[in-house]
C-alpha positions as CSV (number, residue, x, y, z in Angstrom):
1,M,0.0,-0.2,-0.3
2,T,1.2,3.4,-0.7
3,S,1.6,5.6,2.4
4,T,0.8,9.1,2.1
5,Q,3.4,10.4,4.6
6,P,6.1,12.9,3.5
7,T,9.9,11.5,3.6
8,P,12.6,13.4,4.7
9,S,14.4,13.2,1.7
10,R,11.4,14.4,-0.7
11,T,10.2,17.0,1.7
12,A,13.8,18.9,1.7
13,N,14.2,18.5,-2.0
14,R,11.5,20.9,-3.3
15,F,12.1,20.0,-6.9
16,A,11.5,16.3,-6.5
17,W,8.1,16.8,-8.6
18,V,9.5,17.7,-11.7
19,D,11.2,14.3,-12.0
20,L,7.4,13.0,-11.6
21,A,6.1,15.3,-13.7
22,K,8.5,14.4,-16.8
23,G,7.7,10.7,-15.8
24,L,3.9,10.6,-15.7
25,C,4.3,12.2,-19.0
26,I,6.7,9.8,-20.6
27,V,4.4,7.1,-19.5
28,A,1.8,9.0,-21.0
29,V,3.6,9.2,-24.4
30,V,4.1,5.3,-24.1
31,C,0.5,5.2,-23.9
32,L,-0.6,6.9,-26.6
33,Y,1.8,5.1,-29.2
34,A,0.9,1.9,-27.9
35,H,-2.3,2.7,-28.1
36,M,-1.8,3.8,-31.9
37,E,0.1,0.5,-32.6
38,L,-3.0,-1.9,-31.0
39,V,-5.5,-0.2,-33.0
40,T,-3.6,-0.6,-36.3
41,V,-2.6,-4.3,-35.2
42,F,-5.6,-5.6,-33.5
43,G,-8.2,-2.9,-34.3
44,Q,-8.5,-1.5,-30.7
45,S,-6.8,-0.9,-27.7
46,G,-8.6,-1.5,-24.7
47,W,-7.8,0.8,-21.6
48,L,-5.7,3.2,-23.8
49,A,-8.1,4.6,-25.4
50,P,-9.9,6.7,-23.2
51,W,-6.8,7.5,-21.4
52,A,-5.0,8.9,-24.5
53,A,-8.1,11.1,-25.2
54,F,-8.1,12.1,-21.8
55,A,-4.0,13.0,-21.1
56,K,-4.0,14.8,-24.4
57,P,-5.1,17.9,-23.5
58,F,-1.6,18.0,-21.0
59,R,0.4,15.1,-22.9
60,M,2.7,17.4,-24.7
61,P,2.0,20.8,-23.4
62,D,3.5,20.0,-20.3
63,F,6.3,17.9,-21.6
64,F,7.2,21.1,-23.3
65,L,6.6,23.7,-20.6
66,L,8.8,21.5,-18.4
67,S,11.4,22.0,-21.2
68,G,11.8,25.6,-21.0
69,L,11.6,25.4,-17.2
70,F,15.1,25.9,-16.5
71,L,16.1,27.7,-19.8
72,S,16.9,31.1,-18.0
73,A,20.0,29.5,-16.1
74,V,21.4,28.8,-19.7
75,L,20.2,31.1,-22.4
76,H,23.0,33.6,-22.2
77,R,25.9,31.2,-22.3
78,P,28.1,32.1,-25.3
79,W,26.5,30.7,-28.7
80,R,29.1,28.0,-29.1
81,S,28.5,26.1,-25.7
82,Y,24.5,27.0,-26.6
83,L,24.4,25.3,-29.9
84,D,26.5,22.4,-28.7
85,T,24.1,21.5,-25.5
86,K,20.8,22.8,-27.6
87,V,21.8,21.8,-31.1
88,V,24.4,19.6,-32.0
89,H,23.2,17.1,-28.9
90,Y,19.7,16.6,-30.2
91,A,21.1,16.5,-33.6
92,Y,23.2,13.7,-32.9
93,F,20.2,11.5,-31.5
94,L,18.1,12.6,-34.6
95,V,20.8,11.1,-36.5
96,L,21.2,8.1,-34.9
97,W,18.0,7.1,-34.0
98,A,16.0,8.3,-37.3
99,T,18.3,6.0,-39.3
100,L,18.0,2.7,-36.4
101,L,13.8,3.2,-36.5
102,Y,14.4,3.8,-40.3
103,F,16.1,0.2,-40.9
104,Y,13.8,-1.5,-38.1
105,A,10.9,-0.2,-40.1
106,V,12.2,-1.5,-43.6
107,F,13.7,-4.8,-42.5
108,V,12.1,-6.0,-39.3
109,L,8.6,-4.4,-39.6
110,G,8.5,-4.5,-43.2
111,D,6.4,-1.2,-43.0
112,S,8.6,0.3,-46.1
113,P,8.4,-2.3,-48.9
114,E,9.3,0.4,-51.7
115,S,12.5,1.1,-49.6
116,L,13.4,-2.1,-51.0
117,S,13.0,-1.6,-54.7
118,G,16.6,-0.1,-55.2
119,P,19.5,1.7,-53.6
120,V,18.7,5.2,-54.7
121,K,14.5,4.7,-53.5
122,F,16.2,3.3,-50.5
123,F,18.7,6.6,-49.6
124,K,16.1,9.1,-50.7
125,L,13.5,7.7,-48.1
126,W,16.2,7.6,-45.4
127,I,17.1,11.2,-46.0
128,W,13.4,11.9,-46.2
129,A,13.4,9.9,-42.4
130,L,16.3,12.4,-41.4
131,A,14.3,15.7,-42.7
132,L,10.9,14.5,-41.2
133,P,11.3,11.8,-39.0
134,E,8.3,9.8,-38.4
135,Y,7.0,8.1,-35.1
136,M,8.3,10.3,-31.4
137,L,11.5,12.1,-33.0
138,W,9.2,14.6,-34.5
139,F,10.3,16.4,-30.7
140,I,14.1,15.9,-31.1
141,Q,13.8,17.6,-34.0
142,M,11.4,20.4,-32.7
143,L,13.2,21.3,-29.7
144,P,16.0,22.6,-31.1
145,V,14.1,25.1,-32.9
146,F,12.5,26.2,-30.0
147,F,16.0,27.0,-28.2
148,V,17.6,28.5,-31.2
149,V,14.5,30.8,-31.8
150,T,14.2,32.0,-28.2
151,R,17.7,32.9,-27.7
152,L,17.4,34.9,-30.8
153,L,14.3,36.6,-29.6
154,R,15.6,37.1,-25.8
155,G,15.6,40.8,-26.2
156,A,11.8,40.8,-27.4
157,S,9.0,41.7,-25.2
158,K,7.7,38.9,-23.3
159,V,4.4,39.6,-23.4
160,L,4.2,40.0,-27.0
161,L,6.2,37.3,-28.1
162,W,3.9,34.8,-25.5
163,S,0.6,36.5,-27.1
164,A,2.1,35.8,-30.6
165,A,2.6,32.3,-30.0
166,A,-0.7,31.7,-28.3
167,L,-2.3,33.3,-31.5
168,A,0.1,31.3,-33.6
169,M,-1.3,28.2,-31.4
170,V,-5.1,28.8,-31.7
171,W,-5.1,30.0,-35.3
172,P,-7.5,27.6,-37.4
173,G,-6.1,25.7,-40.1
174,T,-2.4,24.2,-40.8
175,T,0.2,25.2,-43.3
176,G,0.9,21.4,-44.5
177,N,4.6,22.2,-43.4
178,A,5.2,19.6,-40.2
179,L,7.9,21.6,-38.8
180,V,5.5,25.0,-39.1
181,D,2.6,23.3,-37.7
182,E,4.2,21.7,-34.6
183,F,5.8,24.9,-33.8
184,A,2.9,26.8,-34.0
185,A,1.3,24.1,-32.0
186,Y,3.7,24.2,-28.9
187,Y,5.8,26.9,-28.9
188,V,3.4,28.7,-26.6
189,F,3.7,25.9,-23.7
190,F,7.8,26.4,-24.0
191,L,7.6,29.9,-23.4
192,T,4.9,29.3,-20.7
193,G,8.0,27.2,-18.9
194,H,10.6,29.5,-19.5
195,F,8.8,33.0,-18.5
196,C,6.3,31.7,-16.1
197,A,9.2,29.5,-14.2
198,P,8.9,31.6,-11.1
199,W,5.0,31.3,-10.6
200,I,5.2,27.8,-11.9
201,L,7.7,26.5,-8.9
202,R,5.2,28.6,-6.1
203,L,2.7,26.9,-7.7
204,A,4.2,23.8,-6.8
205,D,5.3,25.2,-3.4
206,L,1.8,25.9,-2.9
207,A,0.3,22.4,-3.7
208,R,2.9,20.9,-1.2
209,A,2.1,22.9,1.7
210,N,-2.2,22.8,1.0
211,R,-2.3,19.0,0.3
212,A,-6.0,18.6,1.2
213,R,-7.1,21.6,-1.2
214,T,-4.7,20.3,-4.0
215,A,-6.1,16.4,-3.8
216,A,-9.7,18.3,-4.0
217,L,-8.9,20.2,-6.9
218,F,-7.4,17.9,-8.6
219,V,-10.4,15.5,-8.6
220,A,-12.0,18.0,-10.0
221,W,-10.4,19.1,-12.7
222,C,-10.5,15.2,-13.8
223,F,-13.9,15.7,-14.1
224,V,-13.7,19.1,-16.0
225,N,-11.2,17.6,-18.3
226,Q,-13.1,14.6,-18.9
227,W,-16.1,16.2,-19.6
228,A,-14.0,18.8,-21.8
229,V,-12.4,15.6,-24.0
230,S,-16.0,14.1,-24.3
231,A,-17.4,17.1,-25.6
232,G,-14.6,17.8,-28.2
233,L,-14.4,21.2,-26.5
234,T,-10.2,20.5,-26.3
235,F,-10.1,20.6,-30.1
236,R,-11.6,24.1,-30.7
237,P,-9.2,26.7,-30.9
238,G,-8.6,28.9,-27.9
239,L,-10.0,26.2,-25.8
240,D,-7.3,24.1,-26.4
241,L,-4.5,26.3,-25.1
242,A,-7.3,27.1,-22.0
243,F,-7.8,23.4,-21.5
244,G,-3.7,22.8,-22.1
245,L,-3.0,25.4,-19.3
246,L,-5.3,23.9,-17.1
247,G,-4.0,20.5,-17.5
248,I,-0.2,21.6,-17.3
249,T,-1.5,23.3,-13.8
250,A,-3.3,19.8,-12.6
251,I,-0.3,17.9,-13.4
252,V,2.7,20.0,-11.7
253,A,-0.1,20.2,-8.9
254,L,-0.2,16.3,-9.0
255,C,3.7,16.0,-9.1
256,A,3.8,18.2,-6.2
257,W,1.8,16.6,-4.1
258,L,3.1,12.9,-5.0
259,A,6.6,14.4,-4.1
260,D,6.1,13.7,-0.6
261,V,4.6,10.4,-0.9
262,R,6.5,7.0,-1.2
263,G,6.1,4.4,-3.7
264,F,7.0,7.2,-6.7
265,S,10.6,6.7,-7.0
266,W,9.7,4.4,-10.2
267,L,8.1,7.3,-11.6
268,A,10.9,10.0,-10.5
269,H,13.4,7.5,-11.7
270,T,11.5,7.3,-15.0
271,G,11.5,11.0,-15.6
272,A,14.9,11.7,-14.9
273,N,15.6,9.2,-17.9
274,S,13.1,10.4,-19.9
275,I,14.7,10.5,-23.2
276,V,15.8,7.2,-22.9
277,V,12.6,5.8,-22.6
278,Y,11.7,8.4,-25.3
279,L,14.2,7.2,-27.6
280,A,14.0,3.5,-27.4
281,F,10.5,2.6,-26.4
282,L,8.7,2.2,-29.6
283,I,11.1,-1.0,-30.6
284,P,9.8,-3.5,-27.7
285,L,6.5,-1.9,-28.2
286,T,5.9,-2.8,-31.5
287,L,7.9,-6.1,-31.4
288,V,5.5,-7.3,-28.3
289,T,2.5,-6.1,-30.1
290,R,3.4,-8.2,-33.2
291,F,4.4,-11.4,-31.4
292,A,1.3,-11.3,-29.7
293,W,-0.9,-11.0,-33.0
294,A,1.4,-13.9,-34.6
295,G,1.0,-16.0,-31.6
296,G,-2.8,-15.3,-31.1
297,W,-2.6,-13.6,-27.7
298,P,-4.8,-15.0,-25.3
299,F,-5.4,-12.8,-22.5
300,G,-7.5,-9.9,-23.6
301,I,-6.6,-6.6,-25.2
302,D,-6.2,-4.8,-21.6
303,A,-3.7,-7.4,-20.3
304,L,-1.7,-6.7,-23.7
305,A,-2.0,-3.1,-23.6
306,T,-0.6,-3.0,-19.8
307,L,2.1,-5.3,-21.0
308,A,3.1,-3.0,-23.8
309,V,3.3,0.1,-21.9
310,V,5.3,-1.9,-19.1
311,L,7.8,-3.2,-21.4
312,G,7.8,0.1,-23.3
313,V,9.1,1.9,-20.4
314,A,11.1,-0.8,-18.7
315,L,13.3,-2.3,-21.2
316,P,14.8,1.2,-22.4
317,L,15.9,2.0,-19.0
318,G,17.3,-1.8,-18.5
319,L,19.0,-1.7,-21.7
320,H,20.8,2.2,-20.8
321,R,21.5,0.6,-17.4
322,A,22.9,-2.6,-18.9
323,T,25.3,-0.9,-21.7
324,R,26.8,1.3,-19.7
325,A,30.0,0.0,-19.9
326,S,30.3,-1.1,-23.3
327,L,30.0,0.7,-26.8
328,L,26.4,0.5,-26.6
329,R,26.4,3.4,-24.4
330,Y,26.3,5.6,-27.2
331,L,22.8,5.1,-28.0
332,F,22.0,7.2,-25.4
333,E,25.3,9.3,-24.6
334,R,26.7,11.7,-27.1
335,P,30.6,10.9,-27.7
336,A,33.0,14.1,-27.5
337,W,33.3,13.9,-30.8
338,A,29.9,15.0,-31.4
339,R,30.3,18.4,-30.2
340,W,30.3,21.8,-31.7
341,P,33.9,22.5,-32.4
342,G,35.4,25.0,-29.7
343,A,32.4,24.8,-27.5
344,E,33.2,25.7,-23.8
345,V,33.7,22.7,-21.6
346,R,31.7,22.7,-18.7
347,A,31.8,20.8,-15.3
348,P,28.4,18.6,-14.8
349,R,25.7,20.5,-13.4
350,A,22.8,18.3,-12.1
351,Q,18.7,19.4,-12.4
352,S,17.6,16.4,-11.4
353,A,14.8,16.8,-8.7
354,N,15.7,13.7,-7.1
355,P,19.2,13.2,-5.7
356,R,18.3,9.4,-5.8
357,T,18.1,9.8,-9.7
358,E,20.4,12.7,-10.2
359,T,21.8,13.8,-13.9
360,A,23.0,16.3,-15.8
361,P,20.7,18.0,-18.1
362,E,24.0,19.9,-19.4
363,A,26.7,17.5,-18.6
364,Q,30.2,18.3,-20.2
365,P,33.1,15.8,-19.9
366,S,35.4,16.1,-16.8
367,P,38.8,15.7,-17.5
368,G,39.5,11.7,-18.0
369,Q,36.4,11.4,-19.5
370,T,34.7,11.4,-23.2
371,P,31.3,10.3,-23.3
372,L,28.9,13.6,-22.5
373,P,25.7,12.1,-20.7
374,L,22.0,12.1,-22.4
375,Q,20.2,15.6,-21.6
376,T,17.6,13.9,-19.5
377,G,16.6,17.3,-18.1
378,D,15.7,18.9,-21.5
379,L,13.4,16.0,-23.1
380,H,9.9,16.2,-22.8
381,L,7.0,14.9,-25.8
382,R,2.8,14.4,-29.1
């Protein structure tokens, strides 16, 4: 049974909720892709369907808000250092994992038979996969754009910039360009995390200090969010922004409340390593689904949905732990050669909320070390 008594270690750490929020959101992302995969293969996804719909208003907005939450600490670094940690870092993982997933889709899943029509076609589709990444890698491509644009516009009026981002988000219609449309849909939440960081942290403190009221308000929000989702209000221009911000508020408050509850260290660990899960969850998720289909899964769709989500979260974390001493660690660590030339080398600076799962979101190699640890603190996801 989960205890509701505060623990000294978490009470002393007012930022423990950040890892919990990232963990909750990455689990929600895995659930979304498990839902889509099960619907594709089995035609249904069990409990994942209503959960994916319920989580939509806050799932990606909260990830982008958390991405911008601590940006002010690094925004004024020299350009070389900034580009190294905010662009080159993500470019390495984008190229690596887009290539891996392209080969996986072609040779394992058989989802792109046209790629095997000839070497020219294979190469063209691979380049296309890098330019317009499929699956979840769109976020790896989008986040550096947010970082660079925000750096370039740091002298602009915060009110005008946020208002313009909000207008772009609620503006009806799309351009048909994935990069532009994703930028318009989520930049406002990234800016909200960046501009409103002091108020967000204050909200978390208030939620922890007023536990009974926080619990009551969260339950009330659950009913409101479910009603809005069922009524289709979360898809209407303007209301999607409002319910997104409301959902973000609820998740911040919930995770601040959970920071003092025993039994959620696994969620904090998942959040502290969210990028590991994000990069690698698709392969075990699709494999278990396809094997279940081929073998005639006998236990019902809800059990399969649960298994797919659990393996999608647990196996990447296990792989990350198992490969730390091998060359396979570069699946999740950026090697020293993948750096911006002349970028400033900084000592590791941990931002993990949980001291037991402390990571270095923007760590640089210390003397005698070559790999650059993955920026787990910056990754957060559709």
